[in-house]
N, C-alpha and C positions, 0 to 999 in steps of 0.2 A: 258457328251455323249447324241447326238444329238437324239430325237424319232424318229423312222423307221416307216413308212408304211408297214406292211407285209402282203400281199395278199395272201388269203388261194385259192387254185384252188382244188376242192373237189366232189363228189358224192356221196349221199346218197342211202339206199334201192330205194327210192322211184323215184330217178332223171331220169330215164330212164322207159319205159312203157316195158310191158311183152306181148308177144305174145302166141296164144295157141300154145304149142306145144316145148316150150321154156323149156328148163333145169330147175329143181324148183331151182337149187344153179346159176343161172347165174347170179347174181348181188350178190352174196356171199361177193365179195372182195370188197365192198362199205361200207364206214364208220357211225357207228348212230351217232346221234345229239351229244350224251354224248362226243364223240372224239373230235368234233369240239368244243364244250365247254370247253375242257379241253385241248385243243391246243390255245385256245381265252386267256384261264385265264393262260398258261405259258408266253405265248409273252406279257401281262399285265407285270406278273411277272417280265420280262426283263424290264419294262420300254418302250414298243413300241405299237402301234397301230395295231391289227389286223383286215384286213377288209375281208369280204366274198367276192372273187369273183363267187365263183360258179364252173360249171363244164366246161371242155374245151369250150363246145359249146357257154356256156354264155360269158367267156373270149373272145372268138373268134369277138364276137359280140361288147364287150365292147370296145376291141382293133379298132375294124373298126368306131367306135363313137369316140373316144378318141381324143382329140388334145394336149393332153400332157400326161406325164407318170401315167399311172394308178395308182404304188405302189411305191415304194424304189425297193423293193426286195418281191419274192413269195415263198411260202410254198407250194409245190403241194403234194397233196393226190388223186390224179384222177389218175381211173386205165383205163378209156374208156372202151370199148368191143367190139369184132367182133376179130379182126386181130393181129399178134403177134405184132405189133407196138403199138398198143393200149396207151400204157403205156407212150407213146413218144408225144401225142397228144399235152398234155400242156406244157411240156418243149420246141417244139420246137415253138410254138407261142410265149413261153417267149423269147426264144434266138432270134427269130425274131423281137420282140418289142426292144429288149436291156435290157429286166428286169433280173436282177440275180437272182438267183434261187438255194434255199437251196436242198439239195439232190442232186441225180445220174442226169446224164444227159440224154438227148434222146436216146444216143449209148449205154451205158452202159445200159438201162432199157429194149430197145429191145433185145440185145444180152442174158441176163440173163432172159427174161422171156421166148424166145426162146430155152427151156433145151436142146437139139439135140446138137444147137450152141453151147452154153455156155459150155457144155460138152467137145465137140470137143477141144473148143479154150483152157479150164483149163484142161483137158488131156496132151496136145502139153505143159502145163507148168508144169507139172511134180505133178498136182492131181489128189488124186485115185479117180475114178468114176468105176458104175457100168458097165459089159459088156452091150450093147444094139443097137437097128437099132429102125428106124420107119417104120410103117407100115400106106399107107393112104386108102387101100382096102380092102376089106374080098378077093378079089383074091392074094394079097400080102399076107396076113395072112394064107391061107391056103399053099402056094407055096414057100416061101422066110424061107431059113435055119434062125434056131433062134441062138442069140447071146452066150447062156448059157442053159443047160437042165433045163428041170422044176424044180422047180415054178419059174414061170416068174411076171411080174407088169405090168402091163399095164395102161396108164395115158395119158390126152392128154398131147402133144408136147409143147403148151404155154399157161398155165392157171398155176394159184395160188391158194393159200389159200385151199388147197385138192380138187378143184373144181374137180368132176368128177369120183373122187373116191369112190369103195364101197368094201364092202367084197367082191365081184366076180372079183375085180380088179387082185385079187392074182389068178393066174391060174395054172393048174394042168396038161393040157391036150393041143394038138392043137385045139379040140373042143371046148375048153373053152376062149383059145385065138380067135379064130374067131368070138366068141360072144361077147366078149368083144372090140375088134377093130373094129367091127360092131355097136357096141354101140356109142363108141367114137367118131368115123367118122359121124355118122348122127347125134348125138345130139349135139356136140359141132362143128363141119364143120372145122374138122382140123385133121392130122397125130396123130395117136396114138403112145407114145415112149414106145418100150418095152422094158425092161430090166430085166438082174436077179436080184433076190428077195433076199435083203440082210436080212442073220437072224438074225442080233443082236440087241442090245440095240439101240434104237435113242435119238437123242441128239440136241438141237438147241441151237445157240451161238448168241448171240446178240451184233453187235457194234456199238458205236459211238463216231465220232469223226476222225482225219484223222491225217498222217505221223507220227505214225502209228494211227487204232483207237484203242481206249479204247476196253478192252474185259472186257463184263459184265459177272458175275458167269451163267455158263452152264447150261440149265435146261434139265432132261430126261424128257422125254416123255413116256407116260403109252401106252403099247400094246394091241388090242383086244386076248382074250387068244387062242381063236382056229386059228384065220390068220395071225398074226402076226403083222398087219398093225396099225399105232398109231391111240389111238384111238380118237385123237382128227381130224381125217378124215373123222373119221366113225360117229362121233356123230353129222354133219352138215345137213343140209336139205334134200341133197341127200338121205342120210341113212334113216331120219325121215321119207321122202313120201313112201320110200320104205318098212316101217314098219317092218323093222329090231329089232325094240324093244329094250329093255334095254341089256348094254354089259358088260361082264366079261372082265376083264383087268389082266396086270401083268407087274410089270416092274423089269426087269432081269437085271443082273450085276451091277456094281458099279461106280460110279463116283468117282474114286480118283483124286488127286493133278497132278500126270502126266498124265493122260490121258485128264483132265482138260487142261492143259498145251498143249498136243498136239493137240488139237481142236482149242484152241484158236492161236496156230500158221497157221494152217490149213487155219483158217477162214480169217487172215490178208492176206496170199498169194492170196486166191481167189478175195477178196475185191482189193487187190493191181493188180491183173491178168485183169481184168475187170474194171478197173478205178473208181470204185465207190467211194460216196463220202457221208460223212458227218453220215450215219446210213447205217445199212442193219441186217436181220437178216438171218441165215445160217442154212441147217439140214444137219445132218450126222447120219450115223448107221454103225454099226460094223460088220466086215466081221466073217467069221467062226473061222479065227485066232485070232480074238478080235482086229483087224486094224479098225481106221477111214475110211468111203467111202462116200466122197460127194453124196447128195443127190439132192439141189438146194441152191440158194441164192434169197433173194427178197431184193432189195435194195428200193422197197415202200412195204413196211410191214405195218401190221393192227397196227394202235395205239389204239385199244379198249382197254377196260379194262380188257379185259379176254384173250386178246393177249400177247404175250412175255413181252413187254416193262411194262403193266399192273403188270403182274405178279411180274418182279424183282422190281418195285417200292414197291407192298407190301412187297418183302422180306428186301426193305432196307430202310422200315419203313416212305418213303417218299410218297406223291401226287402222282398221276399219270401225272398233269402237271408241278410237280418239273422234272420231269423225261423227260418229251417231251421238256422241258425248255433247257436241255442238247443238244437235236436233234437242236434245233434251234440257239444255240450259236455255235454249232461245222460250222454250214454254215456259221453264220453270220461272225467267225472270220477266217473262210477259205477266204470267199470272201472279205476280209480287211473292212467290214463296222463296225467292232464294233474290239476293243484290247481285247487281251485273259483274262488280267485285269480288263476292266471295264466290260465285260460282267459276269466276275467271282462277282464281288462286288455285282453286280443286279439280281444274279440267289438266 
């Protein structure tokens, strides 16, 4: 099997400068150095050569200077910043340069990042979602009819990694709704997504592969005791900066084999409806009847050691690099750059 040059497009917490008044969780989606090291080790274990290309901006400059292909294939981790097409920056540049890419393409990334569009698309495909609406201003928050009775949940329309979520995101009144919508619109320069608060247990499903993807063991999220919001969302930098302190938590319900099967089946359907590739992470909550409700899909998930891939690696007794190697292999096999049998021998 020939050695492939695999380019890494990524941002770290230090890639972009911050300005006064920026939200404290502005760059929370970017990866630590340890993730890049683990991914490089994964590529080396598979018998290939990792090449750091840097951010989409660095990629753009490198492509402008290059008189030959930079790499044979690319692995995109770059999130971008600002608008709802930010995750598509690198995939579009790579597509223009004719460089095949591991992971979902630009359209799937943009559609899934915009939660309102993704939810409408998935609802049309039969996926259960929470009743919801988008509000782009305080005036709309004061006047518009709500999609469901209170409590409601308010979050940015096109962010991930629990960006913008705090205890006050679960609102019990019109007055609280107005305050939260104002905070989202002002701090994150985008509409707020307002949805019925789904009260039950929360689960994360991780997928690797294609046609169909393999469903890894489902993980249950701890919930903050008072609000019922996922504890992982409230332990981020926004919560730390707000001085909310230590949080009590609960883990309601049970994850049995039948529920795990249903979550896996729903996840694969979402993956296929959005035409995702190679890997993704999905979140669900149970409604009052105990049925799963889709929250979001992240086809560009974090690969940090404290994320779902790292937790699953620990549960399986393998290294994070070995787990990430499965993601790399899924893309290489899909692209026809290696055979499944050859990649398994090198894994």
